[in-house]
All heavy atoms as atom14 arrays in JSON, in Angstrom:
{
  "sequence": "MEAARIKVTIRCNMCGEKFVLRGRRDKGMIDTGFKQCICNNANDLDIEEHSVF",
  "atom14_mask": [
    [1, 1, 1, 1, 1, 1, 1, 1, 0, 0, 0, 0, 0, 0],
    [1, 1, 1, 1, 1, 1, 1, 1, 1, 0, 0, 0, 0, 0],
    [1, 1, 1, 1, 1, 0, 0, 0, 0, 0, 0, 0, 0, 0],
    [1, 1, 1, 1, 1, 0, 0, 0, 0, 0, 0, 0, 0, 0],
    [1, 1, 1, 1, 1, 1, 1, 1, 1, 1, 1, 0, 0, 0],
    [1, 1, 1, 1, 1, 1, 1, 1, 0, 0, 0, 0, 0, 0],
    [1, 1, 1, 1, 1, 1, 1, 1, 1, 0, 0, 0, 0, 0],
    [1, 1, 1, 1, 1, 1, 1, 0, 0, 0, 0, 0, 0, 0],
    [1, 1, 1, 1, 1, 1, 1, 0, 0, 0, 0, 0, 0, 0],
    [1, 1, 1, 1, 1, 1, 1, 1, 0, 0, 0, 0, 0, 0],
    [1, 1, 1, 1, 1, 1, 1, 1, 1, 1, 1, 0, 0, 0],
    [1, 1, 1, 1, 1, 1, 0, 0, 0, 0, 0, 0, 0, 0],
    [1, 1, 1, 1, 1, 1, 1, 1, 0, 0, 0, 0, 0, 0],
    [1, 1, 1, 1, 1, 1, 1, 1, 0, 0, 0, 0, 0, 0],
    [1, 1, 1, 1, 1, 1, 0, 0, 0, 0, 0, 0, 0, 0],
    [1, 1, 1, 1, 0, 0, 0, 0, 0, 0, 0, 0, 0, 0],
    [1, 1, 1, 1, 1, 1, 1, 1, 1, 0, 0, 0, 0, 0],
    [1, 1, 1, 1, 1, 1, 1, 1, 1, 0, 0, 0, 0, 0],
    [1, 1, 1, 1, 1, 1, 1, 1, 1, 1, 1, 0, 0, 0],
    [1, 1, 1, 1, 1, 1, 1, 0, 0, 0, 0, 0, 0, 0],
    [1, 1, 1, 1, 1, 1, 1, 1, 0, 0, 0, 0, 0, 0],
    [1, 1, 1, 1, 1, 1, 1, 1, 1, 1, 1, 0, 0, 0],
    [1, 1, 1, 1, 0, 0, 0, 0, 0, 0, 0, 0, 0, 0],
    [1, 1, 1, 1, 1, 1, 1, 1, 1, 1, 1, 0, 0, 0],
    [1, 1, 1, 1, 1, 1, 1, 1, 1, 1, 1, 0, 0, 0],
    [1, 1, 1, 1, 1, 1, 1, 1, 0, 0, 0, 0, 0, 0],
    [1, 1, 1, 1, 1, 1, 1, 1, 1, 0, 0, 0, 0, 0],
    [1, 1, 1, 1, 0, 0, 0, 0, 0, 0, 0, 0, 0, 0],
    [1, 1, 1, 1, 1, 1, 1, 1, 0, 0, 0, 0, 0, 0],
    [1, 1, 1, 1, 1, 1, 1, 1, 0, 0, 0, 0, 0, 0],
    [1, 1, 1, 1, 1, 1, 1, 1, 0, 0, 0, 0, 0, 0],
    [1, 1, 1, 1, 1, 1, 1, 0, 0, 0, 0, 0, 0, 0],
    [1, 1, 1, 1, 0, 0, 0, 0, 0, 0, 0, 0, 0, 0],
    [1, 1, 1, 1, 1, 1, 1, 1, 1, 1, 1, 0, 0, 0],
    [1, 1, 1, 1, 1, 1, 1, 1, 1, 0, 0, 0, 0, 0],
    [1, 1, 1, 1, 1, 1, 1, 1, 1, 0, 0, 0, 0, 0],
    [1, 1, 1, 1, 1, 1, 0, 0, 0, 0, 0, 0, 0, 0],
    [1, 1, 1, 1, 1, 1, 1, 1, 0, 0, 0, 0, 0, 0],
    [1, 1, 1, 1, 1, 1, 0, 0, 0, 0, 0, 0, 0, 0],
    [1, 1, 1, 1, 1, 1, 1, 1, 0, 0, 0, 0, 0, 0],
    [1, 1, 1, 1, 1, 1, 1, 1, 0, 0, 0, 0, 0, 0],
    [1, 1, 1, 1, 1, 0, 0, 0, 0, 0, 0, 0, 0, 0],
    [1, 1, 1, 1, 1, 1, 1, 1, 0, 0, 0, 0, 0, 0],
    [1, 1, 1, 1, 1, 1, 1, 1, 0, 0, 0, 0, 0, 0],
    [1, 1, 1, 1, 1, 1, 1, 1, 0, 0, 0, 0, 0, 0],
    [1, 1, 1, 1, 1, 1, 1, 1, 0, 0, 0, 0, 0, 0],
    [1, 1, 1, 1, 1, 1, 1, 1, 0, 0, 0, 0, 0, 0],
    [1, 1, 1, 1, 1, 1, 1, 1, 1, 0, 0, 0, 0, 0],
    [1, 1, 1, 1, 1, 1, 1, 1, 1, 0, 0, 0, 0, 0],
    [1, 1, 1, 1, 1, 1, 1, 1, 1, 1, 0, 0, 0, 0],
    [1, 1, 1, 1, 1, 1, 0, 0, 0, 0, 0, 0, 0, 0],
    [1, 1, 1, 1, 1, 1, 1, 0, 0, 0, 0, 0, 0, 0],
    [1, 1, 1, 1, 1, 1, 1, 1, 1, 1, 1, 0, 0, 0]
  ],
  "atom14_positions": [
    [[-13.25, -21.54, 2.93], [-13.23, -20.15, 3.36], [-13.12, -19.23, 2.15], [-12.36, -19.46, 1.23], [-12.04, -19.93, 4.29], [-11.99, -18.54, 4.85], [-10.66, -18.43, 6.05], [-9.92, -16.93, 5.53], [0.0, 0.0, 0.0], [0.0, 0.0, 0.0], [0.0, 0.0, 0.0], [0.0, 0.0, 0.0], [0.0, 0.0, 0.0], [0.0, 0.0, 0.0]],
    [[-13.89, -18.16, 2.16], [-13.91, -17.22, 1.05], [-12.79, -16.19, 1.23], [-12.46, -15.78, 2.33], [-15.26, -16.5, 1.03], [-15.5, -15.73, -0.23], [-16.93, -15.22, -0.29], [-17.84, -16.0, 0.02], [-17.1, -14.05, -0.62], [0.0, 0.0, 0.0], [0.0, 0.0, 0.0], [0.0, 0.0, 0.0], [0.0, 0.0, 0.0], [0.0, 0.0, 0.0]],
    [[-12.18, -15.75, 0.13], [-11.11, -14.76, 0.17], [-11.69, -13.41, 0.61], [-12.83, -13.08, 0.32], [-10.47, -14.64, -1.2], [0.0, 0.0, 0.0], [0.0, 0.0, 0.0], [0.0, 0.0, 0.0], [0.0, 0.0, 0.0], [0.0, 0.0, 0.0], [0.0, 0.0, 0.0], [0.0, 0.0, 0.0], [0.0, 0.0, 0.0], [0.0, 0.0, 0.0]],
    [[-10.87, -12.63, 1.33], [-11.31, -11.33, 1.84], [-11.47, -10.33, 0.71], [-10.62, -10.22, -0.16], [-10.31, -10.82, 2.85], [0.0, 0.0, 0.0], [0.0, 0.0, 0.0], [0.0, 0.0, 0.0], [0.0, 0.0, 0.0], [0.0, 0.0, 0.0], [0.0, 0.0, 0.0], [0.0, 0.0, 0.0], [0.0, 0.0, 0.0], [0.0, 0.0, 0.0]],
    [[-12.57, -9.57, 0.72], [-12.8, -8.54, -0.3], [-12.14, -7.25, 0.16], [-12.22, -6.87, 1.33], [-14.28, -8.32, -0.48], [-14.95, -9.54, -1.05], [-16.34, -9.26, -1.42], [-16.31, -8.48, -2.66], [-17.37, -8.03, -3.27], [-18.55, -8.23, -2.76], [-17.27, -7.36, -4.39], [0.0, 0.0, 0.0], [0.0, 0.0, 0.0], [0.0, 0.0, 0.0]],
    [[-11.52, -6.56, -0.78], [-10.89, -5.28, -0.48], [-11.17, -4.3, -1.61], [-11.48, -4.68, -2.73], [-9.36, -5.42, -0.28], [-8.72, -6.07, -1.51], [-9.04, -6.21, 0.96], [-7.22, -6.09, -1.46], [0.0, 0.0, 0.0], [0.0, 0.0, 0.0], [0.0, 0.0, 0.0], [0.0, 0.0, 0.0], [0.0, 0.0, 0.0], [0.0, 0.0, 0.0]],
    [[-11.06, -3.01, -1.28], [-11.15, -1.96, -2.29], [-9.73, -1.48, -2.54], [-8.95, -1.28, -1.61], [-12.01, -0.81, -1.76], [-12.23, 0.29, -2.77], [-13.28, 1.26, -2.28], [-12.64, 2.52, -1.83], [-13.61, 3.55, -1.44], [0.0, 0.0, 0.0], [0.0, 0.0, 0.0], [0.0, 0.0, 0.0], [0.0, 0.0, 0.0], [0.0, 0.0, 0.0]],
    [[-9.38, -1.33, -3.8], [-8.02, -0.95, -4.18], [-8.08, 0.33, -5.01], [-8.87, 0.43, -5.95], [-7.36, -2.08, -5.0], [-5.96, -1.69, -5.42], [-7.33, -3.37, -4.22], [0.0, 0.0, 0.0], [0.0, 0.0, 0.0], [0.0, 0.0, 0.0], [0.0, 0.0, 0.0], [0.0, 0.0, 0.0], [0.0, 0.0, 0.0], [0.0, 0.0, 0.0]],
    [[-7.23, 1.29, -4.65], [-7.08, 2.51, -5.44], [-5.73, 2.44, -6.14], [-4.71, 2.29, -5.5], [-7.14, 3.76, -4.55], [-8.37, 3.76, -3.83], [-7.03, 5.03, -5.38], [0.0, 0.0, 0.0], [0.0, 0.0, 0.0], [0.0, 0.0, 0.0], [0.0, 0.0, 0.0], [0.0, 0.0, 0.0], [0.0, 0.0, 0.0], [0.0, 0.0, 0.0]],
    [[-5.75, 2.54, -7.47], [-4.52, 2.48, -8.26], [-4.37, 3.81, -8.98], [-5.29, 4.26, -9.67], [-4.59, 1.34, -9.3], [-4.78, 0.0, -8.57], [-3.34, 1.32, -10.16], [-5.05, -1.16, -9.49], [0.0, 0.0, 0.0], [0.0, 0.0, 0.0], [0.0, 0.0, 0.0], [0.0, 0.0, 0.0], [0.0, 0.0, 0.0], [0.0, 0.0, 0.0]],
    [[-3.21, 4.46, -8.79], [-2.94, 5.73, -9.47], [-1.69, 5.56, -10.33], [-0.66, 5.08, -9.87], [-2.72, 6.86, -8.49], [-2.42, 8.18, -9.2], [-2.36, 9.35, -8.26], [-3.63, 9.65, -7.64], [-4.61, 10.37, -8.2], [-4.46, 10.84, -9.4], [-5.72, 10.61, -7.55], [0.0, 0.0, 0.0], [0.0, 0.0, 0.0], [0.0, 0.0, 0.0]],
    [[-1.8, 5.96, -11.59], [-0.68, 5.88, -12.53], [0.25, 7.07, -12.28], [-0.2, 8.22, -12.25], [-1.2, 5.9, -13.96], [0.11, 5.9, -15.2], [0.0, 0.0, 0.0], [0.0, 0.0, 0.0], [0.0, 0.0, 0.0], [0.0, 0.0, 0.0], [0.0, 0.0, 0.0], [0.0, 0.0, 0.0], [0.0, 0.0, 0.0], [0.0, 0.0, 0.0]],
    [[1.54, 6.8, -12.11], [2.51, 7.87, -11.88], [2.94, 8.54, -13.18], [3.58, 9.58, -13.15], [3.74, 7.33, -11.15], [3.42, 6.96, -9.73], [2.62, 7.6, -9.08], [4.03, 5.91, -9.25], [0.0, 0.0, 0.0], [0.0, 0.0, 0.0], [0.0, 0.0, 0.0], [0.0, 0.0, 0.0], [0.0, 0.0, 0.0], [0.0, 0.0, 0.0]],
    [[2.58, 7.98, -14.32], [2.96, 8.57, -15.6], [1.93, 9.59, -16.1], [2.29, 10.69, -16.5], [3.18, 7.49, -16.66], [4.38, 6.61, -16.34], [4.67, 5.36, -17.57], [5.38, 6.35, -18.87], [0.0, 0.0, 0.0], [0.0, 0.0, 0.0], [0.0, 0.0, 0.0], [0.0, 0.0, 0.0], [0.0, 0.0, 0.0], [0.0, 0.0, 0.0]],
    [[0.64, 9.23, -16.07], [-0.38, 10.14, -16.6], [-1.32, 10.69, -15.52], [-2.1, 11.59, -15.79], [-1.19, 9.45, -17.69], [-2.29, 8.16, -17.1], [0.0, 0.0, 0.0], [0.0, 0.0, 0.0], [0.0, 0.0, 0.0], [0.0, 0.0, 0.0], [0.0, 0.0, 0.0], [0.0, 0.0, 0.0], [0.0, 0.0, 0.0], [0.0, 0.0, 0.0]],
    [[-1.3, 10.11, -14.31], [-2.14, 10.61, -13.22], [-3.53, 10.0, -13.16], [-4.33, 10.37, -12.31], [0.0, 0.0, 0.0], [0.0, 0.0, 0.0], [0.0, 0.0, 0.0], [0.0, 0.0, 0.0], [0.0, 0.0, 0.0], [0.0, 0.0, 0.0], [0.0, 0.0, 0.0], [0.0, 0.0, 0.0], [0.0, 0.0, 0.0], [0.0, 0.0, 0.0]],
    [[-3.84, 9.09, -14.06], [-5.17, 8.44, -14.07], [-5.36, 7.65, -12.77], [-4.43, 7.05, -12.24], [-5.28, 7.52, -15.28], [-6.66, 6.99, -15.5], [-7.65, 8.04, -15.97], [-7.24, 8.97, -16.69], [-8.83, 7.91, -15.62], [0.0, 0.0, 0.0], [0.0, 0.0, 0.0], [0.0, 0.0, 0.0], [0.0, 0.0, 0.0], [0.0, 0.0, 0.0]],
    [[-6.6, 7.64, -12.27], [-6.91, 6.96, -11.01], [-7.99, 5.92, -11.26], [-8.97, 6.19, -11.94], [-7.39, 7.98, -9.99], [-7.77, 7.43, -8.66], [-8.22, 8.56, -7.75], [-8.87, 8.05, -6.51], [-9.4, 9.14, -5.69], [0.0, 0.0, 0.0], [0.0, 0.0, 0.0], [0.0, 0.0, 0.0], [0.0, 0.0, 0.0], [0.0, 0.0, 0.0]],
    [[-7.79, 4.72, -10.71], [-8.74, 3.63, -10.84], [-9.12, 3.15, -9.44], [-8.25, 2.95, -8.61], [-8.13, 2.45, -11.61], [-7.61, 2.82, -12.97], [-6.3, 3.23, -13.14], [-8.44, 2.78, -14.07], [-5.82, 3.58, -14.38], [-7.97, 3.12, -15.32], [-6.65, 3.52, -15.48], [0.0, 0.0, 0.0], [0.0, 0.0, 0.0], [0.0, 0.0, 0.0]],
    [[-10.4, 2.96, -9.18], [-10.88, 2.4, -7.92], [-11.55, 1.08, -8.25], [-12.54, 1.04, -8.99], [-11.86, 3.36, -7.2], [-12.35, 2.72, -5.91], [-11.19, 4.69, -6.93], [0.0, 0.0, 0.0], [0.0, 0.0, 0.0], [0.0, 0.0, 0.0], [0.0, 0.0, 0.0], [0.0, 0.0, 0.0], [0.0, 0.0, 0.0], [0.0, 0.0, 0.0]],
    [[-10.99, -0.01, -7.72], [-11.45, -1.36, -8.07], [-11.75, -2.16, -6.81], [-11.22, -1.88, -5.74], [-10.36, -2.09, -8.87], [-9.85, -1.38, -10.11], [-8.6, -2.05, -10.6], [-10.91, -1.38, -11.18], [0.0, 0.0, 0.0], [0.0, 0.0, 0.0], [0.0, 0.0, 0.0], [0.0, 0.0, 0.0], [0.0, 0.0, 0.0], [0.0, 0.0, 0.0]],
    [[-12.58, -3.18, -6.96], [-12.79, -4.15, -5.9], [-12.02, -5.4, -6.27], [-11.93, -5.77, -7.44], [-14.26, -4.49, -5.75], [-15.05, -3.39, -5.1], [-16.45, -3.82, -4.91], [-17.02, -4.09, -6.25], [-18.28, -4.32, -6.5], [-19.13, -4.33, -5.52], [-18.7, -4.55, -7.71], [0.0, 0.0, 0.0], [0.0, 0.0, 0.0], [0.0, 0.0, 0.0]],
    [[-11.46, -6.03, -5.27], [-10.72, -7.25, -5.54], [-10.8, -8.21, -4.37], [-11.52, -7.97, -3.41], [0.0, 0.0, 0.0], [0.0, 0.0, 0.0], [0.0, 0.0, 0.0], [0.0, 0.0, 0.0], [0.0, 0.0, 0.0], [0.0, 0.0, 0.0], [0.0, 0.0, 0.0], [0.0, 0.0, 0.0], [0.0, 0.0, 0.0], [0.0, 0.0, 0.0]],
    [[-10.06, -9.27, -4.47], [-10.02, -10.28, -3.42], [-8.58, -10.57, -3.05], [-7.72, -10.66, -3.91], [-10.68, -11.56, -3.88], [-12.16, -11.4, -4.15], [-12.85, -12.74, -4.22], [-14.25, -12.56, -4.47], [-15.17, -12.46, -3.52], [-14.82, -12.5, -2.27], [-16.43, -12.32, -3.83], [0.0, 0.0, 0.0], [0.0, 0.0, 0.0], [0.0, 0.0, 0.0]],
    [[-8.34, -10.69, -1.74], [-7.02, -11.07, -1.26], [-7.03, -12.59, -1.11], [-7.87, -13.16, -0.43], [-6.72, -10.43, 0.08], [-5.38, -10.87, 0.64], [-5.04, -10.18, 1.93], [-4.74, -8.77, 1.73], [-3.62, -8.3, 1.21], [-2.7, -9.13, 0.79], [-3.42, -7.01, 1.09], [0.0, 0.0, 0.0], [0.0, 0.0, 0.0], [0.0, 0.0, 0.0]],
    [[-6.09, -13.23, -1.77], [-6.0, -14.68, -1.73], [-4.53, -15.08, -1.67], [-3.78, -14.77, -2.59], [-6.68, -15.27, -2.96], [-6.82, -16.78, -2.88], [-6.88, -17.29, -1.74], [-6.87, -17.43, -3.93], [0.0, 0.0, 0.0], [0.0, 0.0, 0.0], [0.0, 0.0, 0.0], [0.0, 0.0, 0.0], [0.0, 0.0, 0.0], [0.0, 0.0, 0.0]],
    [[-4.14, -15.73, -0.61], [-2.77, -16.21, -0.4], [-1.75, -15.08, -0.51], [-0.71, -15.2, -1.14], [-2.43, -17.31, -1.4], [-3.32, -18.52, -1.27], [-3.01, -19.55, -2.32], [-4.02, -20.68, -2.22], [-3.93, -21.58, -3.36], [0.0, 0.0, 0.0], [0.0, 0.0, 0.0], [0.0, 0.0, 0.0], [0.0, 0.0, 0.0], [0.0, 0.0, 0.0]],
    [[-2.07, -13.92, 0.08], [-1.15, -12.8, 0.09], [-1.13, -11.96, -1.17], [-0.45, -10.93, -1.22], [0.0, 0.0, 0.0], [0.0, 0.0, 0.0], [0.0, 0.0, 0.0], [0.0, 0.0, 0.0], [0.0, 0.0, 0.0], [0.0, 0.0, 0.0], [0.0, 0.0, 0.0], [0.0, 0.0, 0.0], [0.0, 0.0, 0.0], [0.0, 0.0, 0.0]],
    [[-1.86, -12.35, -2.18], [-1.91, -11.61, -3.44], [-3.28, -10.92, -3.57], [-4.26, -11.41, -3.02], [-1.71, -12.55, -4.63], [-0.39, -13.28, -4.63], [1.0, -12.21, -4.94], [0.69, -11.76, -6.64], [0.0, 0.0, 0.0], [0.0, 0.0, 0.0], [0.0, 0.0, 0.0], [0.0, 0.0, 0.0], [0.0, 0.0, 0.0], [0.0, 0.0, 0.0]],
    [[-3.31, -9.83, -4.31], [-4.56, -9.12, -4.57], [-4.94, -9.35, -6.02], [-4.13, -9.1, -6.92], [-4.41, -7.62, -4.31], [-3.99, -7.37, -2.87], [-5.72, -6.9, -4.62], [-3.59, -5.95, -2.61], [0.0, 0.0, 0.0], [0.0, 0.0, 0.0], [0.0, 0.0, 0.0], [0.0, 0.0, 0.0], [0.0, 0.0, 0.0], [0.0, 0.0, 0.0]],
    [[-6.16, -9.81, -6.25], [-6.62, -10.03, -7.62], [-7.76, -9.07, -7.92], [-8.84, -9.17, -7.36], [-7.08, -11.47, -7.8], [-7.54, -11.74, -9.22], [-7.05, -11.07, -10.14], [-8.39, -12.62, -9.4], [0.0, 0.0, 0.0], [0.0, 0.0, 0.0], [0.0, 0.0, 0.0], [0.0, 0.0, 0.0], [0.0, 0.0, 0.0], [0.0, 0.0, 0.0]],
    [[-7.49, -8.08, -8.8], [-8.52, -7.14, -9.25], [-8.79, -7.28, -10.74], [-9.77, -6.76, -11.23], [-8.1, -5.68, -8.99], [-6.92, -5.41, -9.73], [-7.87, -5.42, -7.53], [0.0, 0.0, 0.0], [0.0, 0.0, 0.0], [0.0, 0.0, 0.0], [0.0, 0.0, 0.0], [0.0, 0.0, 0.0], [0.0, 0.0, 0.0], [0.0, 0.0, 0.0]],
    [[-7.91, -7.94, -11.45], [-8.03, -8.05, -12.89], [-7.35, -6.9, -13.62], [-7.31, -6.87, -14.85], [0.0, 0.0, 0.0], [0.0, 0.0, 0.0], [0.0, 0.0, 0.0], [0.0, 0.0, 0.0], [0.0, 0.0, 0.0], [0.0, 0.0, 0.0], [0.0, 0.0, 0.0], [0.0, 0.0, 0.0], [0.0, 0.0, 0.0], [0.0, 0.0, 0.0]],
    [[-6.77, -5.94, -12.88], [-6.1, -4.79, -13.49], [-4.8, -5.23, -14.14], [-4.0, -5.93, -13.54], [-5.8, -3.74, -12.41], [-5.21, -2.46, -12.96], [-6.03, -1.47, -13.45], [-3.84, -2.26, -12.95], [-5.5, -0.29, -13.94], [-3.31, -1.09, -13.44], [-4.13, -0.1, -13.94], [0.0, 0.0, 0.0], [0.0, 0.0, 0.0], [0.0, 0.0, 0.0]],
    [[-4.58, -4.83, -15.39], [-3.37, -5.2, -16.12], [-2.46, -4.0, -16.36], [-1.28, -4.05, -16.08], [-3.72, -5.83, -17.48], [-4.54, -7.08, -17.36], [-3.8, -8.18, -16.66], [-4.67, -9.42, -16.6], [-4.23, -10.38, -15.65], [0.0, 0.0, 0.0], [0.0, 0.0, 0.0], [0.0, 0.0, 0.0], [0.0, 0.0, 0.0], [0.0, 0.0, 0.0]],
    [[-3.02, -2.91, -16.92], [-2.22, -1.72, -17.2], [-3.12, -0.5, -17.34], [-4.32, -0.61, -17.57], [-1.39, -1.9, -18.46], [-2.21, -1.98, -19.73], [-1.33, -2.22, -20.94], [-0.21, -2.69, -20.83], [-1.86, -1.92, -22.11], [0.0, 0.0, 0.0], [0.0, 0.0, 0.0], [0.0, 0.0, 0.0], [0.0, 0.0, 0.0], [0.0, 0.0, 0.0]],
    [[-2.51, 0.67, -17.24], [-3.21, 1.93, -17.39], [-3.54, 2.17, -18.86], [-2.99, 1.52, -19.75], [-2.32, 3.06, -16.86], [-3.09, 4.68, -16.95], [0.0, 0.0, 0.0], [0.0, 0.0, 0.0], [0.0, 0.0, 0.0], [0.0, 0.0, 0.0], [0.0, 0.0, 0.0], [0.0, 0.0, 0.0], [0.0, 0.0, 0.0], [0.0, 0.0, 0.0]],
    [[-4.4, 3.14, -19.13], [-4.75, 3.47, -20.5], [-3.58, 4.07, -21.28], [-3.59, 4.1, -22.5], [-5.97, 4.42, -20.56], [-5.7, 5.7, -19.77], [-7.2, 3.72, -20.03], [-6.8, 6.73, -19.88], [0.0, 0.0, 0.0], [0.0, 0.0, 0.0], [0.0, 0.0, 0.0], [0.0, 0.0, 0.0], [0.0, 0.0, 0.0], [0.0, 0.0, 0.0]],
    [[-2.52, 4.51, -20.58], [-1.32, 5.03, -21.25], [-0.29, 3.92, -21.46], [0.86, 4.2, -21.77], [-0.71, 6.18, -20.45], [0.04, 5.69, -18.89], [0.0, 0.0, 0.0], [0.0, 0.0, 0.0], [0.0, 0.0, 0.0], [0.0, 0.0, 0.0], [0.0, 0.0, 0.0], [0.0, 0.0, 0.0], [0.0, 0.0, 0.0], [0.0, 0.0, 0.0]],
    [[-0.69, 2.66, -21.3], [0.16, 1.47, -21.46], [1.18, 1.27, -20.37], [2.09, 0.46, -20.51], [0.84, 1.44, -22.84], [-0.16, 1.3, -23.95], [-1.2, 0.67, -23.79], [0.13, 1.91, -25.07], [0.0, 0.0, 0.0], [0.0, 0.0, 0.0], [0.0, 0.0, 0.0], [0.0, 0.0, 0.0], [0.0, 0.0, 0.0], [0.0, 0.0, 0.0]],
    [[1.08, 1.99, -19.26], [1.98, 1.83, -18.13], [1.5, 0.64, -17.3], [0.36, 0.59, -16.87], [1.99, 3.1, -17.28], [2.79, 2.95, -16.02], [3.67, 2.12, -15.92], [2.47, 3.78, -15.04], [0.0, 0.0, 0.0], [0.0, 0.0, 0.0], [0.0, 0.0, 0.0], [0.0, 0.0, 0.0], [0.0, 0.0, 0.0], [0.0, 0.0, 0.0]],
    [[2.4, -0.31, -17.05], [2.04, -1.47, -16.23], [2.9, -1.59, -14.98], [2.66, -2.46, -14.16], [2.15, -2.74, -17.06], [0.0, 0.0, 0.0], [0.0, 0.0, 0.0], [0.0, 0.0, 0.0], [0.0, 0.0, 0.0], [0.0, 0.0, 0.0], [0.0, 0.0, 0.0], [0.0, 0.0, 0.0], [0.0, 0.0, 0.0], [0.0, 0.0, 0.0]],
    [[3.9, -0.72, -14.82], [4.85, -0.89, -13.72], [4.9, 0.27, -12.74], [5.08, 0.05, -11.55], [6.26, -1.11, -14.3], [6.32, -2.37, -15.14], [5.78, -3.39, -14.77], [6.95, -2.27, -16.29], [0.0, 0.0, 0.0], [0.0, 0.0, 0.0], [0.0, 0.0, 0.0], [0.0, 0.0, 0.0], [0.0, 0.0, 0.0], [0.0, 0.0, 0.0]],
    [[4.76, 1.51, -13.19], [4.93, 2.67, -12.33], [3.58, 3.1, -11.77], [2.98, 4.08, -12.21], [5.58, 3.8, -13.13], [6.05, 4.94, -12.25], [6.12, 4.77, -11.02], [6.33, 6.02, -12.8], [0.0, 0.0, 0.0], [0.0, 0.0, 0.0], [0.0, 0.0, 0.0], [0.0, 0.0, 0.0], [0.0, 0.0, 0.0], [0.0, 0.0, 0.0]],
    [[3.07, 2.33, -10.77], [1.74, 2.55, -10.2], [1.81, 2.66, -8.69], [2.61, 1.96, -8.05], [0.82, 1.39, -10.57], [0.67, 1.09, -12.06], [0.04, -0.27, -12.25], [-0.14, 2.16, -12.74], [0.0, 0.0, 0.0], [0.0, 0.0, 0.0], [0.0, 0.0, 0.0], [0.0, 0.0, 0.0], [0.0, 0.0, 0.0], [0.0, 0.0, 0.0]],
    [[0.98, 3.51, -8.11], [0.79, 3.56, -6.65], [-0.48, 2.78, -6.33], [-1.53, 3.05, -6.92], [0.62, 4.99, -6.15], [1.93, 5.76, -6.12], [2.99, 5.12, -5.99], [1.88, 7.0, -6.22], [0.0, 0.0, 0.0], [0.0, 0.0, 0.0], [0.0, 0.0, 0.0], [0.0, 0.0, 0.0], [0.0, 0.0, 0.0], [0.0, 0.0, 0.0]],
    [[-0.38, 1.83, -5.41], [-1.52, 0.98, -5.07], [-1.83, 1.11, -3.59], [-0.94, 0.92, -2.76], [-1.22, -0.49, -5.42], [-0.9, -0.61, -6.92], [-2.39, -1.38, -5.04], [-0.41, -1.95, -7.34], [0.0, 0.0, 0.0], [0.0, 0.0, 0.0], [0.0, 0.0, 0.0], [0.0, 0.0, 0.0], [0.0, 0.0, 0.0], [0.0, 0.0, 0.0]],
    [[-3.07, 1.44, -3.26], [-3.53, 1.54, -1.87], [-4.66, 0.55, -1.64], [-5.55, 0.42, -2.47], [-4.06, 2.95, -1.57], [-3.03, 4.03, -1.58], [-3.66, 5.37, -1.21], [-4.61, 5.39, -0.41], [-3.21, 6.37, -1.77], [0.0, 0.0, 0.0], [0.0, 0.0, 0.0], [0.0, 0.0, 0.0], [0.0, 0.0, 0.0], [0.0, 0.0, 0.0]],
    [[-4.64, -0.09, -0.49], [-5.69, -1.05, -0.13], [-6.6, -0.44, 0.93], [-6.14, 0.26, 1.81], [-5.08, -2.31, 0.48], [-4.19, -3.06, -0.42], [-3.58, -4.25, 0.3], [-4.28, -4.89, 1.13], [-2.42, -4.53, 0.06], [0.0, 0.0, 0.0], [0.0, 0.0, 0.0], [0.0, 0.0, 0.0], [0.0, 0.0, 0.0], [0.0, 0.0, 0.0]],
    [[-7.89, -0.72, 0.83], [-8.88, -0.27, 1.8], [-9.79, -1.47, 2.08], [-10.28, -2.1, 1.15], [-9.71, 0.88, 1.27], [-8.88, 2.0, 0.71], [-8.28, 2.93, 1.52], [-8.54, 2.32, -0.55], [-7.61, 3.78, 0.75], [-7.76, 3.43, -0.52], [0.0, 0.0, 0.0], [0.0, 0.0, 0.0], [0.0, 0.0, 0.0], [0.0, 0.0, 0.0]],
    [[-10.04, -1.77, 3.33], [-10.89, -2.91, 3.65], [-12.34, -2.59, 3.37], [-12.79, -1.46, 3.48], [-10.71, -3.33, 5.11], [-11.1, -2.28, 5.96], [0.0, 0.0, 0.0], [0.0, 0.0, 0.0], [0.0, 0.0, 0.0], [0.0, 0.0, 0.0], [0.0, 0.0, 0.0], [0.0, 0.0, 0.0], [0.0, 0.0, 0.0], [0.0, 0.0, 0.0]],
    [[-13.1, -3.61, 2.96], [-14.52, -3.5, 2.68], [-15.24, -4.46, 3.61], [-14.87, -5.63, 3.72], [-14.83, -3.86, 1.22], [-16.33, -3.86, 0.98], [-14.13, -2.92, 0.28], [0.0, 0.0, 0.0], [0.0, 0.0, 0.0], [0.0, 0.0, 0.0], [0.0, 0.0, 0.0], [0.0, 0.0, 0.0], [0.0, 0.0, 0.0], [0.0, 0.0, 0.0]],
    [[-16.28, -3.98, 4.28], [-16.99, -4.83, 5.24], [-18.24, -5.37, 4.66], [-18.93, -4.98, 3.91], [-17.3, -4.06, 6.52], [-16.06, -3.67, 7.25], [-15.57, -2.4, 7.2], [-15.34, -4.62, 7.97], [-14.42, -2.04, 7.87], [-14.19, -4.28, 8.65], [-13.74, -2.97, 8.6], [0.0, 0.0, 0.0], [0.0, 0.0, 0.0], [0.0, 0.0, 0.0]]
  ]
}
């Protein structure tokens, strides 16, 4: 079975930068490859999930 594809919006709470990524949900985790914002923030992020059909 293939992992479900989702669209993820990530907004940095430190600088306000917004990233829209595609990822896969696998075993309750989301994998987009995102590591950190361009301001080096890796923890203070707002993450929203949107389903992709």
